[in-house]
C-alpha positions as CSV (number, residue, x, y, z in Angstrom):
1,X,0.0,0.0,0.0
2,X,1.4,3.4,-1.0
3,X,0.3,6.5,0.9
4,X,-0.5,8.4,-2.3
5,X,-3.6,10.2,-1.0
6,X,-5.4,10.9,2.3
7,X,-7.7,7.9,2.0
8,X,-5.1,5.6,3.7
9,X,-4.9,8.0,6.6
10,X,-8.6,8.5,6.8
11,X,-9.1,4.8,7.0
12,X,-6.5,4.5,9.7
13,X,-8.3,7.3,11.6
14,X,-11.5,5.3,11.3
15,X,-9.8,2.2,12.6
16,X,-8.4,4.0,15.6
17,X,-11.4,6.3,16.5
18,X,-12.7,4.0,19.3
19,X,-9.3,3.1,20.6
20,X,-6.7,5.8,20.8
21,X,-7.1,9.1,22.7
22,X,-7.2,12.4,20.9
23,X,-4.4,13.6,23.0
24,X,-4.2,17.2,24.3
25,X,-2.7,20.1,22.4
26,X,-1.4,22.4,25.1
27,X,-0.3,26.0,24.6
28,X,2.7,27.2,26.7
29,X,3.1,30.8,27.5
30,X,6.4,30.1,29.2
31,X,8.1,28.5,26.2
32,X,6.4,30.9,23.8
33,X,8.1,33.8,25.6
34,X,11.4,31.9,25.7
35,X,11.5,31.2,22.0
36,X,9.6,34.1,20.4
37,X,7.0,31.7,18.9
38,X,3.6,30.4,19.8
39,X,4.5,27.0,21.2
40,X,2.0,24.1,21.6
41,X,2.7,20.6,22.8
42,X,1.0,17.6,21.3
43,X,1.0,15.2,24.2
44,X,1.3,11.7,23.0
45,X,2.8,10.9,26.4
46,X,-0.8,10.9,27.5
47,X,-1.7,8.2,25.0
48,X,-2.8,4.7,26.0
49,X,0.4,2.7,26.7
50,X,2.2,6.0,27.2
51,X,3.3,6.7,23.6
52,X,2.2,7.1,20.0
53,X,3.2,3.6,19.1
54,X,-0.3,2.2,19.8
55,X,-1.6,4.0,16.7
56,X,0.6,2.2,14.2
57,X,0.5,-1.2,15.8
58,X,-3.3,-1.1,16.1
59,X,-3.8,0.0,12.5
60,X,-1.5,-2.7,11.2
61,X,-3.4,-5.4,13.1
62,X,-6.7,-3.9,12.1
63,X,-5.7,-4.3,8.4
64,X,-4.8,-8.0,8.7
65,X,-7.1,-10.6,7.2
66,X,-8.8,-13.3,9.2
67,X,-6.2,-15.9,8.4
68,X,-3.3,-13.6,9.4
69,X,-5.0,-12.8,12.7
70,X,-5.6,-16.4,13.4
71,X,-1.9,-17.2,13.0
72,X,-0.9,-14.4,15.3
73,X,1.7,-11.6,15.2
74,X,5.3,-11.1,16.4
75,X,7.3,-8.0,17.1
76,X,10.7,-7.0,18.4
77,X,11.0,-4.1,20.8
78,X,12.7,-2.8,24.0
79,X,9.7,-0.8,25.1
80,X,7.0,1.4,23.5
81,X,6.3,-0.7,20.4
82,X,6.1,-3.8,22.5
83,X,3.4,-2.3,24.6
84,X,1.5,-1.0,21.6
85,X,1.5,-4.3,19.8
86,X,0.5,-6.2,23.0
87,X,-2.5,-3.8,23.6
88,X,-3.6,-3.8,20.0
89,X,-3.3,-7.6,19.5
90,X,-5.3,-8.3,22.7
91,X,-8.0,-5.9,21.5
92,X,-8.5,-8.1,18.4
93,X,-8.1,-11.4,20.2
94,X,-4.8,-12.0,18.3
95,X,-2.0,-13.9,19.9
96,X,1.1,-11.7,20.1
97,X,4.7,-12.5,20.9
98,X,7.3,-9.8,21.5
99,X,11.0,-10.4,21.6
100,X,12.6,-8.1,24.1
101,X,16.3,-7.7,25.0
102,X,17.6,-9.3,28.2
103,X,18.5,-5.7,29.3
104,X,15.0,-4.3,28.9
105,X,13.7,-2.7,32.0
106,X,11.5,-5.0,34.1
107,X,8.7,-2.4,34.2
108,X,8.5,-2.5,30.4
109,X,8.5,-6.2,30.3
110,X,5.8,-6.4,32.9
111,X,3.7,-3.8,31.1
112,X,3.9,-5.8,27.9
113,X,2.9,-9.0,29.7
114,X,0.1,-7.0,31.4
115,X,-1.3,-6.0,28.0
116,X,-1.5,-9.6,27.1
117,X,1.5,-10.5,24.9
118,X,3.9,-13.4,25.3
119,X,7.5,-12.1,25.9
120,X,10.7,-13.8,24.8
121,X,13.8,-12.3,26.3
122,X,16.7,-12.7,23.9
123,X,20.0,-10.9,23.2
124,X,21.5,-7.7,24.5
125,X,20.4,-5.2,21.7
126,X,17.5,-4.6,19.4
127,X,19.2,-6.2,16.3
128,X,19.5,-9.5,18.1
129,X,15.8,-9.3,19.0
130,X,14.9,-8.5,15.5
131,X,16.8,-11.5,14.1
132,X,15.2,-13.8,16.6
133,X,11.7,-12.4,15.7
134,X,12.5,-13.0,12.0
135,X,13.5,-16.6,12.8
136,X,10.2,-17.2,14.6
137,X,8.2,-15.6,11.8
138,X,9.7,-18.0,9.2
139,X,9.2,-21.0,11.4
140,X,5.6,-20.3,12.6
141,X,4.2,-18.2,9.7
142,X,3.1,-15.3,11.9
143,X,3.0,-11.7,10.8
144,X,5.8,-9.4,11.8
145,X,4.6,-6.0,13.0
146,X,7.5,-3.6,12.2
147,X,8.0,-0.7,14.6
148,X,8.3,1.8,11.7
149,X,9.1,0.4,8.2
150,X,5.5,-0.5,7.2
151,X,2.9,1.6,5.5
152,X,0.0,0.5,7.7
153,X,2.1,1.5,10.7
154,X,3.1,4.8,9.1
155,X,-0.6,5.5,8.3
156,X,-1.5,4.9,11.9
157,X,1.1,7.4,13.2
158,X,0.0,9.9,10.6
159,X,-3.4,10.3,12.3
160,X,-1.7,12.6,14.7
161,X,-1.5,15.2,11.9
162,X,-5.4,15.2,11.6
163,X,-5.7,15.9,15.4
164,X,-3.2,18.8,15.3
165,X,-4.8,20.5,12.3
166,X,-8.3,20.0,13.6
167,X,-7.3,21.9,16.8
168,X,-4.9,24.3,15.3
169,X,-5.6,24.9,11.6
170,X,-3.2,27.9,11.7
171,X,-0.2,25.7,12.6
172,X,3.0,26.7,10.7
173,X,5.5,24.1,11.9
174,X,5.4,20.6,13.4
175,X,8.5,19.3,15.2
176,X,8.7,15.5,15.2
177,X,11.3,13.1,16.8
178,X,13.0,10.8,14.3
179,X,14.1,7.2,15.1
180,X,13.4,4.8,12.3
181,X,11.2,7.3,10.6
182,X,7.7,5.9,10.9
183,X,6.3,8.7,13.1
184,X,7.6,11.6,11.0
185,X,6.8,9.8,7.7
186,X,3.2,9.5,8.7
187,X,2.8,13.0,10.2
188,X,4.7,14.7,7.3
189,X,2.9,12.9,4.6
190,X,-0.6,13.5,6.0
191,X,0.1,17.1,7.1
192,X,1.5,18.1,3.7
193,X,-1.6,16.6,2.0
194,X,-3.8,18.5,4.4
195,X,-1.8,21.8,4.3
196,X,1.0,21.8,1.7
197,X,2.7,25.0,3.1
198,X,3.2,23.5,6.5
199,X,6.9,23.0,7.6
200,X,7.9,19.6,9.1
201,X,11.2,19.5,11.0
202,X,12.6,16.3,12.4
203,X,14.8,16.1,15.5
204,X,17.4,13.4,16.2
205,X,19.9,12.7,18.9
206,X,23.2,14.1,18.0
207,X,25.2,11.0,18.9
208,X,23.2,8.8,16.5
209,X,21.7,10.9,13.7
210,X,21.2,8.2,11.2
211,X,18.5,10.0,9.2
212,X,20.4,13.3,9.0
213,X,23.5,11.4,7.8
214,X,21.5,9.4,5.3
215,X,20.0,12.5,3.8
216,X,23.4,14.1,3.6
217,X,24.8,11.0,1.8
218,X,21.6,10.7,-0.3
219,X,21.4,7.1,0.6
220,X,20.5,5.0,3.6
221,X,23.4,4.9,6.0
222,X,24.0,2.7,9.0
223,X,25.8,4.3,12.0
224,X,27.5,2.5,14.9
225,X,25.0,1.6,17.6
226,X,25.0,4.1,20.4
227,X,22.5,4.4,23.1
228,X,21.2,7.9,23.7
229,X,19.2,9.2,26.6
230,X,16.5,9.3,23.8
231,X,16.6,5.5,23.6
232,X,13.3,5.4,21.7
233,X,15.0,7.0,18.7
234,X,18.5,5.4,19.0
235,X,18.1,3.7,15.6
236,X,21.2,2.8,13.6
237,X,19.5,2.6,10.2
238,X,16.4,4.4,8.8
239,X,13.8,2.2,7.1
240,X,13.9,2.1,3.3
241,X,10.2,2.8,3.1
242,X,10.3,5.6,5.7
243,X,13.4,7.2,4.1
244,X,11.5,7.8,0.8
245,X,8.7,9.6,2.6
246,X,11.2,11.7,4.6
247,X,13.0,12.8,1.5
248,X,9.8,13.8,-0.1
249,X,7.9,15.5,2.8
250,X,10.3,16.5,5.6
251,X,11.8,20.0,5.2
252,X,14.9,19.5,7.4
253,X,16.4,17.5,10.2
254,X,18.2,19.0,13.3
255,X,20.1,17.3,16.1
256,X,20.3,17.8,19.8
257,X,22.9,16.8,22.4
258,X,22.4,14.6,25.4
259,X,22.7,17.6,27.8
260,X,20.0,19.4,25.8
261,X,17.7,16.4,25.9
262,X,18.2,16.1,29.7
263,X,17.4,19.7,30.3
264,X,14.3,19.5,28.1
265,X,13.0,16.5,30.2
266,X,13.6,18.5,33.4
267,X,12.1,21.8,32.3
268,X,9.0,20.0,30.9
269,X,8.4,18.5,34.3
270,X,9.0,21.7,36.1
271,X,7.1,24.2,33.9
272,X,4.4,22.1,32.2
273,X,4.1,19.2,34.7
274,X,4.6,16.8,31.8
275,X,6.7,13.6,32.1
276,X,8.5,12.9,28.9
277,X,10.9,10.2,27.9
278,X,14.1,11.3,26.2
279,X,12.8,10.7,22.7
280,X,9.7,12.7,23.5
281,X,11.7,15.7,24.8
282,X,14.0,16.2,21.8
283,X,11.6,18.6,20.0
284,X,11.6,21.0,23.0
285,X,15.3,20.5,23.3
286,X,15.7,21.8,19.7
287,X,13.6,24.8,20.4
288,X,15.4,25.7,23.7
289,X,18.9,25.2,22.0
290,X,17.9,27.6,19.2
291,X,18.1,24.9,16.6
292,X,14.8,26.3,15.0
293,X,15.7,29.8,13.9
294,X,12.1,31.2,13.6
295,X,10.0,33.8,15.2
296,X,6.2,34.5,15.5
297,X,5.3,31.1,14.2
298,X,2.7,28.7,15.5
299,X,4.9,25.7,16.3
300,X,3.7,22.3,17.5
301,X,6.3,20.3,19.5
302,X,5.4,16.6,19.6
303,X,6.0,14.8,22.9
304,X,6.0,11.3,21.5
305,X,6.0,9.4,24.7
306,X,6.3,9.4,28.5
307,X,7.7,6.0,29.3
308,X,10.8,6.9,31.2
309,X,12.3,4.9,34.1
310,X,11.6,6.6,37.4
311,X,15.2,6.1,38.5
312,X,16.3,8.0,35.4
313,X,14.0,10.8,36.2
314,X,15.5,11.1,39.7
315,X,19.1,11.2,38.2
316,X,18.1,13.9,35.7
317,X,16.5,16.1,38.3
318,X,19.5,15.8,40.6
319,X,21.9,16.6,37.9
320,X,20.0,19.5,36.5
321,X,19.6,21.1,39.9
322,X,23.4,21.0,40.3
323,X,24.1,22.3,36.8
324,X,21.6,25.1,37.3
325,X,23.3,26.0,40.6
326,X,20.0,25.4,42.4
327,X,21.5,22.7,44.5
328,X,24.9,23.5,45.9
329,X,27.3,21.9,48.4
330,X,29.8,23.7,50.5
331,X,32.0,23.3,53.6
332,X,31.8,25.8,56.4
333,X,34.1,26.2,59.4
334,X,32.0,26.4,62.6
335,X,33.1,26.7,66.2
336,X,32.6,23.3,67.9
337,X,30.5,24.7,70.7
338,X,26.9,24.1,71.8
339,X,24.4,26.1,69.7
340,X,26.8,27.2,66.9
341,X,25.6,24.7,64.3
342,X,22.0,25.6,65.2
343,X,22.7,29.3,64.7
344,X,24.1,28.6,61.2
345,X,21.2,26.4,60.3
346,X,18.8,29.2,61.4
347,X,20.8,31.6,59.3
348,X,20.4,29.5,56.2
349,X,16.7,29.3,56.9
350,X,16.3,33.1,57.1
351,X,18.2,33.3,53.7
352,X,15.6,31.0,52.1
353,X,17.8,27.9,51.7
354,X,16.3,24.4,51.9
355,X,18.8,22.1,53.7
356,X,19.1,18.7,52.1
357,X,22.1,17.2,53.9
358,X,24.4,18.1,56.8
359,X,27.5,16.1,57.7
360,X,30.4,17.0,60.0
361,X,33.9,16.3,58.7
362,X,36.2,14.5,61.2
363,X,39.1,17.0,60.9
364,X,40.0,17.9,64.5
365,X,43.6,17.1,63.8
366,X,43.9,20.0,61.4
367,X,41.6,22.5,63.0
368,X,42.1,21.7,66.6
369,X,39.3,21.0,69.1
370,X,37.6,24.4,68.8
371,X,36.5,24.1,65.2
372,X,34.8,21.6,62.9
373,X,34.2,21.5,59.1
374,X,30.5,20.9,58.3
375,X,29.4,20.0,54.8
376,X,26.0,21.3,53.7
377,X,23.9,20.5,50.7
378,X,21.2,23.1,50.1
379,X,18.5,23.8,47.5
380,X,17.7,27.3,46.3
381,X,15.2,29.1,44.1
382,X,17.7,30.0,41.4
383,X,21.4,30.5,40.5
384,X,21.0,34.1,41.6
385,X,19.5,33.0,44.9
386,X,22.5,30.7,45.5
387,X,25.0,33.5,44.9
388,X,23.0,35.8,47.2
389,X,23.1,33.2,50.0
390,X,26.9,32.5,49.7
391,X,27.7,36.2,49.6
392,X,25.5,36.9,52.7
393,X,27.4,34.1,54.6
394,X,30.8,35.4,53.6
395,X,29.8,38.9,54.7
396,X,29.2,37.5,58.2
397,X,32.8,36.1,58.0
398,X,31.9,32.4,57.7
399,X,34.7,30.5,56.0
400,X,33.2,28.7,53.1
401,X,34.6,26.3,50.5
402,X,32.3,25.5,47.5
403,X,32.2,21.8,46.6
404,X,29.7,21.9,43.8
């Protein structure tokens, strides 16, 4: 099936209408002011299964004939696609098997099982899972549901374009994450058919920009496998089907660094109260890093998914607070007498600091018995607030040494 007109996308939309959520399109005054554009977020992190992947998987299975459904389906995935296939197959009463790497997070394996699929844990990386899935497909005659390189899958992802244009007909630009290319192929193709003047910009992780490199080389190019914080788009090789749609309908592709992705995840949580996985945050990362040199445009930033490990969220928050100087650590020399530590803590409180940790260093040999070094870790409202607190303490002749 070639996506030559809107009929394929309209059929996909009909297939999905009782299943997928018409996810929110949220305007952000904060990011609009920061970027000089009107910024809207299309929140596929609020989709069932936590990502857009349900759309393509469900549409693919909806288009299978009775014999194909009877035989069942197989997929290979480390996360979002696995859950989308499991949910979709169960909805149709189709047996599904998903090959997942041994390194896949337990939460994602449990979610896939919970949606009704069988899970085979095999190999360390996606390519090994894919090869195992192909082996099972040949042996058992089941249908393989590709995560991106399939026109039914692409058509399902393209239904997002209808929802954006229904809510915001005056949209000028849509920013879309790129992994294997299924999402951007669907959105770009449908959006350009609906509104030819619209601009579609893809965003990739800088450390594995396989589509950007392929476009520059004018042929599909495989890059060394590197895992980005945006693991959902860490794809070594674009699909041959998706690459043709990208060449035809995508206006340009930009890349973002790991630090830029981490900051976007953090700031989305803080300012918009939206939890995004790394792949979902790359579009905002591109905006905040001035990779989209535009002004006064209506821009939709697609948050493609929200399935991020909670431990990773914690690491990102901790790191960003330190980088932004909103969490600082320092050593202070205090007289080792009753009440002196309490006075210092009270002083920090009056300056607006939130004390996270306090620990006394065992350095009497160097300082003598009258003094002790105490390590403080505090949170502040901003970098400027941190500077204010430190300067106020120094004015009162406290001896401070900044740790971080």
